[in-house]
C-alpha positions in Angstrom: 40.0 -29.5 -9.2 38.2 -26.5 -7.6 35.4 -26.3 -5.1 33.8 -29.2 -3.5 30.1 -29.3 -2.5 29.8 -30.4 1.1 26.4 -31.5 2.3 26.3 -33.2 5.7 24.0 -34.1 8.5 25.1 -32.2 11.6 22.4 -33.2 14.1 19.1 -35.0 14.3 17.3 -32.3 12.3 20.2 -30.1 11.1 22.2 -30.2 8.0 25.0 -28.0 6.5 25.7 -27.2 2.9 28.9 -25.5 1.8 29.0 -24.3 -1.8 31.8 -21.7 -1.5 33.6 -21.4 -4.8 30.6 -22.1 -7.0 28.9 -19.5 -9.2 25.3 -19.4 -10.5 23.3 -21.5 -11.0 25.2 -24.2 -8.9 24.6 -22.8 -5.4 20.8 -22.7 -5.8 20.8 -26.1 -7.6 22.7 -27.7 -4.7 20.5 -25.9 -2.2 17.4 -27.2 -3.8 18.7 -30.8 -4.0 19.8 -30.7 -0.4 16.4 -29.4 0.8 14.7 -32.2 -1.2 16.6 -34.8 0.9 15.4 -33.2 4.1 12.3 -33.6 6.2 9.8 -30.8 7.0 11.0 -28.7 9.9 14.7 -29.6 9.4 17.2 -26.8 9.3 19.8 -26.2 6.6 22.8 -24.0 7.3 23.9 -22.8 3.8 27.3 -21.2 3.2 28.3 -19.6 -0.1 30.5 -16.8 -1.4 28.8 -15.8 -4.7 26.7 -12.7 -3.8 24.7 -12.9 -7.0 23.3 -16.2 -5.9 21.7 -14.7 -2.7 18.5 -13.2 -4.2 17.9 -16.3 -6.4 18.3 -18.7 -3.5 16.0 -16.6 -1.2 13.4 -16.4 -4.0 13.6 -20.2 -4.6 13.4 -21.0 -0.9 10.3 -18.8 -0.3 8.7 -20.1 -3.5 9.0 -23.7 -2.2 7.4 -22.7 1.0 10.6 -22.9 3.1 11.7 -20.1 5.4 14.8 -18.1 5.8 15.4 -18.0 9.6 18.7 -16.1 9.5 20.9 -14.3 7.1 24.4 -13.0 7.7 27.5 -12.0 5.8 30.9 -12.5 7.3 34.3 -12.2 5.7 33.0 -12.4 2.2 30.9 -15.5 3.0 27.1 -15.5 3.1 25.3 -17.7 5.6 21.6 -18.6 5.4 19.7 -20.6 7.9 16.8 -22.3 6.1 13.9 -24.2 7.6 12.2 -26.7 5.3 8.5 -26.0 5.2 
């Protein structure tokens, strides 16, 4: 068994989703499903390590009317902070 998708509530309005080890289209599918479970204004901290998913996730997030608050790359992992719109 390989990667495991971890979606958890980390605070009143904050969630984290770790999809490291997954390749397209799984990171964006899990991201979309996670955002659907959240309320407007909630924050999702997304961590993934598949660079080719980045553009697709950003496009999907913006198309849904959500907002990327922060984006950073550290040690091969990509971190996005997403506010549900």
